[in-house]
N, C-alpha and C positions, 0 to 999 in steps of 0.2 A: 567772487572765489578766481583764484587766478586759476590758470590751466595745470599748473602742477599742483594745485590743492586740488583740483579733480582727479588728477592722474592717481595720485595717492589715497582719495578717499572715495573714489569709485570701484567698483570691481571693472577691470580691464580684460575682453576675452577678444584674442587677437587685436588689439590695438582699436578696438569699437568702445566707446563712450556707452554705458548704458542708459545715461541722462539722470540718475538716481544715484543717492549715496547709498552703496552696500559695502557695509564696512567687513572686512576678512574675516571674523570671528564669526558672520551669518552664510560665511559660504564654505560647502563640505568639501574639501580637499581630497585628494585622493581616490575620486571616482573614475573608474574606468569603462568607457562605452566602446572600448572596442570589441571584437566578437572575442566569446570566450570557447576555449575549448568545448568540446563535445561531453555531453554527460557520459560515466562510468558506465551507466545502465542505460539504455532506451526506455521511454515511459511505460511502454508494453511490458517490459520486463521486470515493472517494479511494481506496479497496483494493478493495471488492467492482466496481466499475468495471473497474477495472485487472486484475483476476482474468478480465472478464469478455473483455477484449480483448484477451489472452493467450490464452483458449480461442480465440477466432477465428482469431487467429494461427495456432494451432496446428491449427486444420480448414483453414485456407486451405495452409498448408506443405503437408499430408498431399495435398489436393486436386491441388498442383502437382508434386508426387513420383509421383503416379498419372499425371497426364497427361504427364509427361516420361518414363514408362517405356512408355506406350502409344505415344507417338511415337517414342520410338528404335528400333524396328525398322525403320520408315519413313527415318527418318534415316539408318541405315546402308545402307540399299537405295539412297539417291538417293545417298551417297558411292559406294557400291559400281560405283553406275551411272555417275555423273559421273569416276570414275577411267579405266573401260574405255572411255568415250567419247574420254579426253583422250590416253592412251596410245597409240594409233594416231596419233595426229595429230602427235605427239611424233618418232614415228619417219620420217614423212616430210622 
Protein backbone atom coordinates (compact mmCIF):
# COMPACT_ATOMS: atom_id res chain seq x y z
CA UNK A 1 0.00 0.00 0.00
CA UNK A 2 1.39 3.38 -0.93
CA UNK A 3 1.63 6.33 1.44
CA UNK A 4 -1.22 8.03 -0.48
CA UNK A 5 -3.50 4.99 -0.01
CA UNK A 6 -2.67 5.00 3.69
CA UNK A 7 -3.72 8.62 3.94
CA UNK A 8 -7.04 8.03 2.16
CA UNK A 9 -7.86 4.72 3.89
CA UNK A 10 -6.75 5.40 7.43
CA UNK A 11 -8.19 7.93 9.84
CA UNK A 12 -5.68 10.66 10.30
CA UNK A 13 -5.97 12.63 13.48
CA UNK A 14 -3.61 15.57 13.44
CA UNK A 15 -1.50 13.79 10.84
CA UNK A 16 -0.92 10.67 12.97
CA UNK A 17 -1.50 7.41 11.15
CA UNK A 18 -3.38 5.02 13.43
CA UNK A 19 -1.81 2.06 11.70
CA UNK A 20 -5.16 0.45 10.86
CA UNK A 21 -7.66 0.96 8.13
CA UNK A 22 -10.55 3.01 9.48
CA UNK A 23 -13.03 4.04 6.81
CA UNK A 24 -14.72 7.39 7.27
CA UNK A 25 -18.14 5.71 7.42
CA UNK A 26 -17.15 4.17 10.76
CA UNK A 27 -16.07 7.43 12.36
CA UNK A 28 -18.59 9.56 14.23
CA UNK A 29 -18.14 13.03 12.95
CA UNK A 30 -19.34 16.14 14.69
CA UNK A 31 -18.41 15.05 18.22
CA UNK A 32 -17.56 18.05 20.34
CA UNK A 33 -15.33 17.35 23.32
CA UNK A 34 -14.89 21.01 24.20
CA UNK A 35 -16.16 22.30 27.52
CA UNK A 36 -19.88 22.76 27.30
CA UNK A 37 -22.02 25.44 28.81
CA UNK A 38 -23.25 24.75 32.33
CA UNK A 39 -26.68 23.23 32.75
CA UNK A 40 -29.57 25.61 33.26
CA UNK A 41 -30.33 24.07 36.66
CA UNK A 42 -27.90 22.47 39.04
CA UNK A 43 -28.41 18.85 39.94
CA UNK A 44 -29.59 19.91 43.38
CA UNK A 45 -32.33 22.01 41.83
CA UNK A 46 -33.61 19.10 39.78
CA UNK A 47 -33.73 15.73 41.51
CA UNK A 48 -32.14 16.32 44.88
CA UNK A 49 -34.22 19.37 45.69
CA UNK A 50 -37.42 17.60 44.59
CA UNK A 51 -36.56 14.73 46.94
CA UNK A 52 -36.03 17.22 49.77
CA UNK A 53 -39.43 18.80 49.08
CA UNK A 54 -41.10 15.39 49.00
CA UNK A 55 -39.55 14.49 52.38
CA UNK A 56 -40.79 17.79 53.82
CA UNK A 57 -44.30 17.05 52.47
CA UNK A 58 -44.25 13.64 54.14
CA UNK A 59 -43.25 15.26 57.46
CA UNK A 60 -46.01 17.86 57.17
CA UNK A 61 -48.54 15.15 56.29
CA UNK A 62 -47.53 13.15 59.37
CA UNK A 63 -47.95 16.24 61.59
CA UNK A 64 -51.40 16.92 60.12
CA UNK A 65 -52.50 13.33 60.72
CA UNK A 66 -51.19 13.52 64.30
CA UNK A 67 -53.05 16.82 64.87
CA UNK A 68 -56.27 15.32 63.50
CA UNK A 69 -55.89 12.29 65.77
CA UNK A 70 -55.40 14.62 68.75
CA UNK A 71 -58.39 16.83 67.92
CA UNK A 72 -60.80 14.09 66.81
CA UNK A 73 -61.97 13.16 70.32
CA UNK A 74 -62.75 16.85 71.00
CA UNK A 75 -64.70 17.15 67.74
CA UNK A 76 -66.66 13.97 68.53
CA UNK A 77 -67.46 15.27 72.02
CA UNK A 78 -68.59 18.61 70.57
CA UNK A 79 -70.83 16.89 68.02
CA UNK A 80 -72.31 14.67 70.74
CA UNK A 81 -72.95 17.69 72.95
CA UNK A 82 -74.45 19.68 70.08
CA UNK A 83 -76.69 16.76 69.16
CA UNK A 84 -77.89 16.51 72.76
CA UNK A 85 -78.66 20.23 72.83
CA UNK A 86 -80.59 20.15 69.55
CA UNK A 87 -82.77 17.10 70.31
CA UNK A 88 -84.73 18.67 73.18
CA UNK A 89 -85.41 21.76 71.04
CA UNK A 90 -86.74 19.62 68.18
CA UNK A 91 -89.34 18.05 70.50
CA UNK A 92 -90.68 21.42 71.57
